[in-house]
N, C-alpha and C positions, 0 to 999 in steps of 0.2 A: 613660537620660535621659528626662525628661518630654517629652511630645509637644506640638506646636503645636496650638492649639484654633481651629477656625473654618473659613473657606473656603480650604482648602489645594489643592483641585482645580485643576489647570492650572499649579501652581508647578513650577519646575525643582528637581531634587534639591539643587542647590547653594544655592538660595534657602531651601529648608526647613532645610538644615544651618546656614545663617547665622542663621535665626530661632531654632533650637534652641540656638545658642551663647549666647544671652542668658541661658539658665538657669544658665550657669557664672559669670556675672558678678555683682558685688555693687555696690550703691550705698551710699556713706557715709550713715548714717541722717540726718545733718543736711542732706544735699543732696536736692533734689527728684529729680534724675536726673543722671547723669554726662554731660558735654557730648559725649564721644565716643559714648555710647550714643544720644543724641539725634540725632547726625549719621548713625549707622548706620540708625536707624529711618526717617529721612527718605529715605535712599538706597534702602532696600528698598521703602518705600512708593511712591516715584516709579517704580522698576523694575517693580513688580507691578501698579501702578494700584489698589492696595487700602489700606485703612486698617490700620495696625499698632498694637497696644496692649500695654502692660506693666502688670500688677498687681504692685505692690511692697509687701512687708510692712515693718514698722517697724524690722526689723533690716537692711533694705536687700537682702533676698533677693528674687529674681524668682519669684513664686508661680505666675503664668500668663503665657504668651506667646499673644497673640490675633491673628488676622487676619480682617478682614471683607471687605466689597466696597468699591466706590468711595465709597459714601455712608454706610455704616453698619457698626458693629461690635457684635456681641452679646457680652455678658458672661455666662459660664455660671453655674450654681449654685455658690455659694462654699462648698462643703462644708469644714467645719473652721473657718469664720469666721462663726460664729453671732452674731446681734445680741443683745446683752444690754441691759437697761434702763440708759440713761444712757451707753452706750458706742458708739463708732464700730466699724466692722467690722474695722479693723486693716490695710486695704489702701488704697493710693492708686492711681489709675488715670491713666496718661499714654498718650495715643494721638495718632495723626496725622490730619489732615484734608487732603483733596486739593482742596477747594473753598475759596473765600474765605469769611471770616466766622469767628466764634469758636464757642463751645460751643452745641450745638443743644438743642432741647427734649428729645430723647431722652437726651442726655448728662445734662442736669439732672435728669431723672426717675430715671435710674440712680443718680446721686449721692444723691438723696433717699431712694429706696426701699431701696437696698442699704446706706445709711449709710456710704458710702465716706469715707475720711480726707480725701481731696482728689480733684478731677478736673481734668485738664489737657488741652487740645487744642492741638496744635502744627500750624500751617498750613505745608504744604510748598510751596516755590517750585519748580514742576515743571521749569522750564528749567535750574535749577542743581542740583536735588535737595537743596537746603539748607533748614534751618528759616527761616521767614519771620516769622510772628507767633505769639504764644502767648496763651492766656487760661486763667485758673484760677478755680475756684469751690469753696466749702466750705459745709457745713451751717451754718445761722445759728441758734444757740440762742435760744429766746424769740421767734422770729418770730411776728408777729401775723397774718400771711397764711398759712393752711394750705396754699394752693396754691403758695407760694413760700418754702419753709423753707430757703432757701440764700442765700448772698451771692455775687453774680457780680462778679468783679473786672474792671477795664478790660483791653482788649487791649493788649499790649505787644510791642515788638520782641523776636524770639527770639534772645537773646544768651546767652553762656555764664554770665554773672553771674546771670541769672534762674534757671537750673537749679541752679547751685552757690552759691545765696545763703547757705546755712549756718543757716537758721532753720526748716527744714521740720519736723523732729520737735517742736521747741518750739511751733510754731504748731498742730500737730495736738493735742498734749497740752492746750494752752490752750483750744482749741475743745471738747475732750471734758470738761474740767473745768467749763467754763461750762454745757455741756449737762446734766451731772449735776445742777447746781443748778436748771436750768430744767425738767428732765424732769417731765411731768405726774404720772407715777406716784409721784415722790418726795413729792408733796404729799398723797397719799392716806393714810388711816389704815390700821392693820394689817389690819382686816377687809376693806377694799376691795382691798388689795394681793393678797389670796388669790383674788379673783374675776377670771376672764379677761374682758378687755374686747372688745367687738365693735361693728361698725357694721352696721345692718340695711339691706338693699337690696331694693327692689321694682321690677320693670319690668313695667308693665301695658299691655295693649291695650284694656282694658275701662273701665267707668266709674271715675272717680277715687275716688268715695265708697267703692265696694266694695274698691278697692285699699287705701285708708287703713284700713278696718276689718280687712282681712286683715293689714296691717302691724301694727296694734294687737295682734292675736292673736299674731302672731310675737314681738312684744316680751314678751307674757305668757309664751309658751313659753320664750324665752331666759332670763327672770328665773327661771322655774321650774327651769331647768337650772343655775342658779347663775352665769349670765353677766351681767356689768355692761354694759348698753347705753349707749354714749356718744354715739351719733348715729344718725340715720335718713336714708335717701335714697330718693326715689321718682322714677321717670322714666316719663312717659306717652308711649307710642309708637304709631303706627299699625300697626307691625309689628316684632316683636322681632327683633334680630339673630340669625341662625341659628348664628353661631359664638360670639359673646361675650354674647349676650342684650341687652346695651346697647352703646353706641358705645365704641370703644377710648379716645377722649379722656376720657369720663366715667369709664371704668375706671381710668385713670391718676390722675384727679382724686380718686377714692375712695381710691386707694392713698396719695396724699399726705395726705389727711384722716386716714387711719388712722395714718400716721407722726406727724402733728401731735398726735393724741390719745394716742399711745403705746400703740396696740392692734395686735394682729396677726391679727385674725379678721374676715372678712366673712361674713354670713349672708344668703343669697338666699331671698326668700319663695317664689320659683318653683322647682320641681324642675329641676335641671340634668341634662341627658343627659350620658353619658360624654364625648362629643366637646366639649361646652361646658365641662365641668369641667377637661379637660386644656388647652384653649385659654386659659381664664382664668388657671389657676394657672401656666401657662407664661409668661403675659404679665406677671404681678405676683408679687413675692416674699412673698405673704401667704397664710395658710391660708384656704381657702374651703370652706364647707359650705352645704347647702341646707336647706329646711324639713323634708324627709323625714329627712335625717341628724340634724337637731336632735331631732326626735321620737324617732328610734331611740336617741339618746343618753340622752334622758329615761327611756325604757323600760329602758335598760341600768342606769341608776342605781336605778330603782324595783324591779326584779325581785328577789324574795327567794326564792320557791319554786324547786324544780328545774324544774318545768314552765314557769314564767315565764322562767327563764334559757334554757331550750331554745328557747322561742318567740322570744325577743329575738335570740339568736345566729343562728337560722335567718333571721330577717328581715334582719339586718345582712349576712349572707353573701350573700343573694340580691340585696341592694342593691349590694353591692361587686363581685360577680362580673363584670358587664359593664364595670366600671371598672378591672379588673385586666388591661388590654390589654398594657401594657409596664411595666417597672420605671422609671417616669419621675418627674420632680419633682412632677407633679400629685399622685401618691399620697403621696410622701414628705412633702409639705407638709401632708397631712391627718393624719399619724400623731400620736398623743398628744393629751391634752386633750379639749376639746369635740368630739364627733363621732368620737373615736378610741378610745373605751373600750367595754368590754362583756364579758360572760362568755365566756371562752375566747378572747378577742382580746387580742393584745399588740401587733400591728402590722398595717397594712392591706396591705402589699406581700407577700401570699402568692400563690403561683401558682395558676392555674386548676384544675389537677388536684387539688391538695390541698383547694381550696375546694369542688369538686364532691363529693369523697369525704366531706367533713365535712357538707355539706348532705344527702347521702344518709343518713348515719348519724343526723342530727338528725330527718329526716323519719320514719325508722323508729322512733325513740324516741317521736315524737309520735303515731304510729299506735298505739303501745302505750298512751299516755296517753288517746287517744280510746277505745280499747277498754275501759280501766278506767272511764272516765266513763260509758260505755254500761252497764256492769255496775252502777254506782251508780244510774244512772237507772232501770234495771230494778228494782233493789231498792226505790227510792222508789215506783215504780209499784205494786209488790206491797203496799206499805204503804198505798197509796191517799191519800197526802198531796199536796195541791195545791202547786204551786210558783209563788211570786211573784218575778219577776225585776225588779230595779231597773236601769233603763237611763237614759241621758241624756248630755248633752254633758259633757265633762271639767270639773271644778270646779263642778258644778251643785249639789252638796250630797248626793250619793247615799249616801256612807258615813255622813254625819251623820244622815240619815233612818234608816238601818239601825240605828245605835246607839240612837237615841231610841226607835224602835219596839220593840227587843229588849233594851234596857238592856245593850248590848254595849260593847266598847272597841276596835272596829275603827279603825285609823289613819284619821283625818280631818283634812286640812290645807287651808288656803286657798291651794292651788297646783294647777296642772294636772297630771293623771295621778298624784295622790298614791296612788291605789289601782290596782294592776296585777294582783295575784293576787286571784281571786274569793273572796268570803267567804259562807258560808251559815250561817243561824241558824234555830232553830225559833221560831214565833210562834203564840201561842194567842189565838184570837178569842172573843168571846161565843158562846153556844150550843154550847160544847165543840167548836169548829172549830179544827183545827190546820193549819198550813201551814209549808212551808220558804220562807224569804225569802232571796234571794241578791243580792249586790252585784257588779256586773261592771265591767270596765275602761271608762273613759269614751270616748265617741266624739268625733270632731273632724272639721271640714270638710276634705275632701280627704284622708281617712285613707289613708296609703300602702297600696297593694294588697298589698305583701309582708307588711305587718303584719296585714292582714285574713286572708291565707292562713295566716300563722304562728299566729295566734290562733284558728284554726278550731275547735280542740278546746274552747277556752274558750267561744267563741260558740255552739258546739253546745248548750251548757247552756240557751240561750234557746229551743231548739226544744221542750223539754219543759215550758216555762212554761205555767201556767194563765192568768196575767195578767201583762202587762208594765206596770210603773209608770214612765212617762216623766217624769223629774224635770227641770224647766226652771227656770233661775235668772232670775226675773222682774226682778231688779235689774240684770241685764246689758242694756245698750242694744242688744246684738245678739241678744237672746233669740229673736226671730222667725226670723232666719236660722239660728240654732242648732237651733231646733225642726225647721225644714225639713231641715237636714243629718242629724239623727238619724233622722227618719222616712224619709228617702231611703235611709239605710244599712239600716234595718229592712226596707224593701221589697227592697233588693238581697240581703239574707240570706234572703228568702222567709219572712218572719215576719208578714206582714200578716193572716194568718188568726187570729192570737192577739189576744184582746181587750186593748186598751191603754187605760190611764187616765192622763191628763195631770195632773201635779202641779206647780202653780206655787209654787216654793219661794222663801224669803227675802222674804216679803211684809212683814216688819218693816222692810225697807229702802226701801220705795216707798209712795207715797200710795194711799189707798183708791180714788181715781179710776183710777189706773193698773191696780190689780187688777181693778176692774170692767170696764175697757176690754178686757183680754186675756180675761177670762172670757166676755164677750159675743162676742168675736171667735172664740175657739177652744174654749170650754168647758173643763172641768177642775175641779180642787179646789185652793183656795189654802191653803198651809200655811207655817209657819216651822219648819224641822226642829229648831231649837234650843228651841222652845217646845211642850212636849208637849201642852198644852191645845188647840193649833190642829190637832192630828192627829185629833181626835174624828170630824169628818166623813169623813176618809179611812178610818179604821177601820170606820165604819159602812157606807161604800160597799163596802169590800172584803168585809166580813161578808155584805152583801146578795148580792154577785156570787158568793162561794163557796157561800153557802147555796143559790142558784139552781142552781149547778153540781151541788151534792150532790143536789138534787131532779131533776136532769136537764134543767133549762131553760137556754136561752141568755140571757145578760145582755142587757138592752135598751140601746139606744144613747141614754143620757142621762147627765147629770152628768159629761160628759167621757169616758165610756167609748166607745172607738172599736172597733167590730166590723166584720168584713169585709162588704163589699157582696155580695149574692147574685150568683152567676155568671149 
């Protein structure tokens, strides 16, 4: 027999047995609940001083028997009762209340988020242990208020005719039919239906402008990952909540908004620690990921080479390992879809031992990759060819610049992290100077440390560079902060000793005044990577730098070339 779920500690064996007996009983599908069952629930509730609840399916079977404390009852994860578009979950919830009043805010939140068929609260008259009053609520299709997607019916006397009214199943099916007509996803075209919808969330303790810029970038990342962004939410706080990041009330409000928009994913701009992730996903029945996991998901989609797949899988496992504490709902709600795919990954609920073993094997494989790269580097050194490495913020136009300079066909798209696997080409300059030019993975603000470690073999390529070409998207309103982010990462990687040339790309999208402003402020060379004629000054400057290198001279710090300061 199924067991009773909830606060069973302190109950007498006879009381537990009476609760388990509910599993053997059936409710006529057209009735809300049998009157005799309502009486027994109230008697047990009065005896134990705790709320008693029944989750009943549409065939009248008792799916779960629950017991809470005096003021609250918790509904477990409803495995096997997944929510589909335009469908209720197939369970109605009838439970007792020991205090006066009808359905609580928690009850109505459970109704909305779990998409229960119906929810009913029966108030117990403690002196007689009999039903006193009753209140019912159901989902309200087409509700214009996203925070109240339900209809709350008036409180009524608890009499047998209320429970055995005979129209229960008919009411549920009518609500569901109307909801299918009103469901937002039903109005989307076929292309939109394939995209997973999400609400973006930011909780910031810093300046609001910086938080908004970061949220804008998160939206770009989401769209790059194929996610349909339906809403954004930002909360400014003096101090983030250590458990939920934001207040529990706002968290429930976000859940209701997600229900209203017909989406099942929240993306946090801040990285969630394992404890916060578990607390949030235990509090709401919605999949939750953070900025780091979104970036990992994009990398998982883009990785094509064996090396790239190894690096992405290693980063994913290192991110997930501290989150594999227990096999709980926090991780099960993350499986599948956005944030749950990747090379070698089929599910996130793997145990720690297997994860560590896999991490060890991946690290060994990447050591071999690093060794091979060092051999290639040594071979290039023997050939005496200088190496020009293109770096920059993601989506700055690095691959387009490589294609235009070398007449190549490297994948170049207007989306973030279109390039993940590095590409190298030979480039011939005037005066019979040849060089290797490489395109690298794009940088981003707050690049996850696990990704930096995993892509160490790729980033090691930069150590052998003769010149770094820092490509900056001058048309992006955040170009200055992006410049600072990239050069901060360059410093973290210990590459400040390599001469760097700032390349202001996409000048065809801004005014000449804007170009002059940034050149005056930061120096560099203006180009449009799609217009070959604009690259002449860049080629001339590179030829000069490589010619000086050939002659054994150090390039001078002009025209945007950044050389290390003397120690």
